[in-house]
C-alpha positions as CSV (number, residue, x, y, z in Angstrom):
1,X,-14.3,-10.5,-2.5
2,X,-11.6,-10.3,0.2
3,X,-11.4,-12.3,2.8
4,X,-9.3,-11.3,5.9
5,X,-8.6,-14.3,8.9
6,X,-6.9,-13.2,11.7
7,X,-6.9,-13.7,15.6
8,X,-9.0,-11.9,17.9
9,X,-7.2,-8.2,18.3
10,X,-5.2,-8.8,15.5
11,X,-6.2,-5.8,14.0
12,X,-8.4,-6.9,11.1
13,X,-11.6,-4.4,11.9
14,X,-8.8,-1.5,11.3
15,X,-7.2,-2.5,8.2
16,X,-11.1,-3.1,6.9
17,X,-12.3,0.3,7.4
18,X,-9.1,1.5,5.5
19,X,-9.4,-1.2,3.0
20,X,-13.1,0.9,2.3
21,X,-11.1,4.3,2.2
22,X,-8.5,3.4,-0.2
23,X,-10.1,1.0,-2.7
24,X,-11.7,3.2,-5.3
25,X,-15.4,1.2,-5.6
26,X,-17.5,0.9,-2.9
27,X,-16.9,-2.4,-0.7
28,X,-19.0,-3.6,2.0
29,X,-17.9,-5.0,4.9
30,X,-18.9,-8.0,6.9
31,X,-17.2,-9.7,9.9
32,X,-17.8,-12.6,12.1
33,X,-18.9,-10.4,15.0
34,X,-21.8,-9.6,13.1
35,X,-23.0,-12.9,12.8
36,X,-22.4,-13.5,16.2
37,X,-24.2,-10.1,17.3
38,X,-26.8,-11.2,15.0
39,X,-27.5,-14.3,17.2
40,X,-30.5,-14.6,19.3
41,X,-29.1,-14.2,23.0
42,X,-29.8,-17.8,24.0
43,X,-27.3,-18.8,21.3
44,X,-24.6,-16.4,22.5
45,X,-24.6,-18.3,25.7
46,X,-23.3,-22.0,24.8
47,X,-26.0,-24.7,24.6
48,X,-25.9,-25.3,20.8
49,X,-24.5,-22.0,20.2
50,X,-21.1,-19.9,20.5
51,X,-19.5,-20.1,24.2
52,X,-16.4,-17.9,25.2
53,X,-14.4,-19.5,27.9
54,X,-12.8,-18.0,31.1
55,X,-9.4,-19.0,29.0
56,X,-10.1,-17.4,26.2
57,X,-11.2,-20.8,24.3
58,X,-14.2,-20.6,22.0
59,X,-16.3,-23.0,21.2
60,X,-19.5,-23.6,19.3
61,X,-22.2,-26.1,18.5
62,X,-24.6,-27.1,15.9
63,X,-27.1,-24.6,15.8
64,X,-24.4,-21.9,15.5
65,X,-23.0,-24.1,12.4
66,X,-26.4,-24.7,10.9
67,X,-26.8,-20.8,11.3
68,X,-23.3,-20.2,9.8
69,X,-23.6,-22.3,6.8
70,X,-26.9,-19.7,5.9
71,X,-24.8,-16.7,6.9
72,X,-21.7,-17.9,4.4
73,X,-24.5,-18.6,1.5
74,X,-26.2,-15.3,2.1
75,X,-22.5,-13.7,2.0
76,X,-21.9,-15.1,-1.4
77,X,-25.2,-14.4,-2.9
78,X,-24.6,-10.6,-2.3
79,X,-21.1,-11.1,-4.2
80,X,-22.6,-13.1,-7.1
81,X,-25.2,-10.5,-7.2
82,X,-22.6,-8.5,-7.9
83,X,-21.3,-6.5,-4.3
84,X,-17.6,-5.8,-3.6
85,X,-17.2,-7.4,-0.3
86,X,-14.6,-7.5,2.4
87,X,-15.2,-9.9,5.3
88,X,-13.7,-10.1,8.7
89,X,-12.8,-13.5,10.2
90,X,-11.7,-15.8,12.6
91,X,-10.8,-19.4,11.5
92,X,-11.3,-20.8,14.5
93,X,-10.9,-24.2,12.6
94,X,-8.1,-23.3,10.4
95,X,-8.0,-25.2,7.4
96,X,-11.8,-26.4,8.0
97,X,-13.0,-23.0,8.3
98,X,-11.5,-21.8,5.1
99,X,-13.1,-24.7,3.4
100,X,-16.6,-23.9,4.6
101,X,-15.9,-20.6,2.9
102,X,-14.4,-22.1,0.0
103,X,-17.4,-24.4,-0.9
104,X,-20.1,-21.4,-0.7
105,X,-17.7,-19.4,-3.0
106,X,-17.3,-21.3,-5.5
107,X,-16.5,-19.4,-8.7
108,X,-16.3,-16.3,-6.8
109,X,-12.7,-14.3,-7.3
110,X,-11.5,-14.3,-3.9
111,X,-8.1,-12.9,-1.9
112,X,-7.4,-14.7,0.6
113,X,-5.4,-12.8,3.4
114,X,-4.4,-13.7,6.5
115,X,-3.8,-11.2,9.1
116,X,-1.1,-12.1,11.7
117,X,0.2,-9.8,14.8
118,X,2.4,-11.5,17.6
119,X,0.5,-13.1,20.2
120,X,1.7,-10.4,23.1
121,X,1.0,-7.3,20.9
122,X,-2.3,-8.7,20.4
123,X,-2.9,-9.7,23.9
124,X,-2.0,-5.9,25.1
125,X,-4.7,-4.7,22.2
126,X,-7.1,-7.1,24.0
127,X,-6.6,-5.5,27.2
128,X,-6.8,-2.0,25.8
129,X,-10.2,-2.6,24.0
130,X,-11.6,-3.4,27.9
131,X,-14.5,-5.4,26.2
132,X,-12.7,-8.7,25.1
133,X,-12.4,-12.1,26.5
134,X,-8.9,-12.2,28.3
135,X,-6.3,-15.0,26.8
136,X,-8.9,-15.3,23.6
137,X,-5.9,-12.9,21.4
138,X,-3.1,-15.1,22.2
139,X,-4.7,-18.3,22.1
140,X,-6.0,-17.6,18.4
141,X,-2.8,-15.8,17.3
142,X,-1.4,-18.6,15.6
143,X,-4.4,-21.5,16.0
144,X,-6.4,-19.8,13.0
145,X,-3.8,-20.0,10.5
146,X,-2.9,-24.0,10.7
147,X,-3.7,-25.1,7.3
148,X,-4.8,-22.6,5.9
149,X,-3.4,-21.2,2.0
150,X,-3.2,-17.5,1.7
151,X,-2.8,-15.2,-1.6
152,X,-1.0,-12.4,0.8
153,X,-0.2,-12.0,4.2
154,X,0.1,-8.9,6.5
155,X,1.6,-8.7,9.4
156,X,0.1,-5.8,12.3
157,X,2.6,-6.2,15.0
158,X,4.4,-3.2,13.7
159,X,3.0,-2.0,10.5
160,X,-0.5,0.4,10.8
161,X,-3.5,-0.6,9.4
162,X,-3.6,1.7,6.3
163,X,-0.2,0.7,5.1
164,X,-1.6,-3.4,5.5
165,X,-4.6,-1.9,3.6
166,X,-2.8,-0.4,0.9
167,X,-0.3,-4.1,0.6
168,X,-4.0,-6.2,0.2
169,X,-5.7,-3.3,-2.1
170,X,-2.2,-3.1,-4.5
171,X,-3.4,-7.1,-5.1
172,X,-7.2,-6.7,-5.7
173,X,-8.1,-7.1,-9.2
């Protein structure tokens, strides 16, 4: 299993697509965005779910955390069943977020990858996407890495997704 952690607009999704192309075996891709999109609409608007502030802040509630725990267990179950999985994550809680994954992945071989990107570069990508909450990329650029321990880090500020994917693929057993 590969877990990529980085802020919004850091380039994780592009790396995931490239990993699926360069790795010799098939890998399933899941991301925190898939989980958020699967939530009922009422939980994507706050009140126990997830809320996106106008300043780029993201807050999550108890119902979000409960469903997230089930999501993590489900992804871990697929890995235990033999699926190769790459996860595109945003550790809003830094080390605490990584620890939630560590608990459910006990006994599974995981490559922890930090995807870094200069906040100004990420902010430019955020604008170019046109569908992102303004300020989120800059706010998350360093926050998501606080206290997180990685096996490998890549920086997409000046390195293309394919090159990052090749570096990561070289570390996959």
